[in-house]
C-alpha positions in Angstrom: 97.6 118.5 88.2 95.1 116.9 86.7 91.5 117.3 86.6 90.6 114.0 88.4 93.1 115.1 91.3 91.3 118.5 91.3 87.7 117.1 91.7 89.7 114.3 94.9 91.1 117.5 96.5 88.0 119.4 96.4 85.6 116.3 97.4 88.8 116.0 100.0 88.8 119.5 101.0 84.9 119.5 101.8 85.1 116.4 103.8 87.8 117.8 105.8 85.4 120.4 106.7 82.8 117.7 107.7 85.6 116.1 109.5 86.7 118.6 111.6 83.1 119.7 112.9 83.6 116.6 114.6 85.7 117.8 117.5 89.1 118.3 118.3 91.5 114.7 117.8 89.4 114.8 114.4 91.8 112.8 111.8 91.7 114.7 108.5 92.3 113.5 104.8 95.7 114.7 103.7 95.3 115.9 100.0 98.3 113.5 98.3 98.6 110.4 96.5 100.0 108.4 98.3 96.8 109.1 100.8 95.7 105.9 101.7 91.7 105.6 101.0 90.7 102.2 102.0 92.1 98.8 102.4 94.3 99.6 106.0 94.3 100.5 109.0 95.5 103.8 107.6 92.4 104.4 105.8 89.9 106.1 106.5 86.1 104.3 107.6 83.7 103.2 105.4 81.0 105.7 106.2 83.8 108.8 105.1 84.5 106.8 102.1 81.1 106.5 100.7 80.5 110.3 101.7 84.1 110.8 99.7 82.8 109.4 96.7 79.4 111.2 96.9 81.3 114.0 97.3 83.5 113.0 93.9 80.7 112.5 91.8 78.9 115.6 92.6 82.1 117.5 91.9 82.1 115.6 88.6 78.6 116.7 87.6 79.4 120.7 88.8 83.1 120.2 87.5 82.0 118.2 83.9 77.9 118.5 83.5 78.3 114.5 83.3 77.1 112.1 85.5 78.9 109.5 86.8 78.9 106.1 89.0 82.2 105.5 90.4 81.1 101.9 92.4 79.1 99.1 90.7 80.3 95.6 90.3 82.6 95.7 87.5 84.5 98.7 89.7 84.1 95.9 92.7 85.6 93.0 90.4 88.9 94.9 89.4 91.9 93.2 90.1 93.6 96.4 92.0 91.8 98.3 94.1 90.4 101.6 92.5 89.6 102.9 96.1 92.9 102.2 97.3 95.2 105.7 97.9 94.0 109.4 96.1 96.1 108.2 93.3 94.8 105.0 92.6 91.5 106.7 92.7 92.3 109.2 90.3 94.0 106.7 87.6 90.7 105.6 88.2 88.8 108.6 87.2 91.0 109.4 84.3 89.6 106.3 82.9 85.5 107.3 83.9 86.2 110.3 82.5 87.3 110.1 78.9 
């Protein structure tokens, strides 16, 4: 598993802990590259996505000492949405961290 996936999965675990606190019936996020994050009915709601991005940025800071911003104007202008799936986010994160 890549460092990017490790970081994303750690952030998903953190977010799932928050979601689980919402009570029975709360839908947890699956830790898999094909998991849809944004852009379809299967994805997360916008607040969950923001919380995931913040958690990832914090995990990057903790793991590497590097401060990164995952969402900015250049990211939003990309042809391929890096926030579509866990796998696309990991690929984007690989590029950010290199």
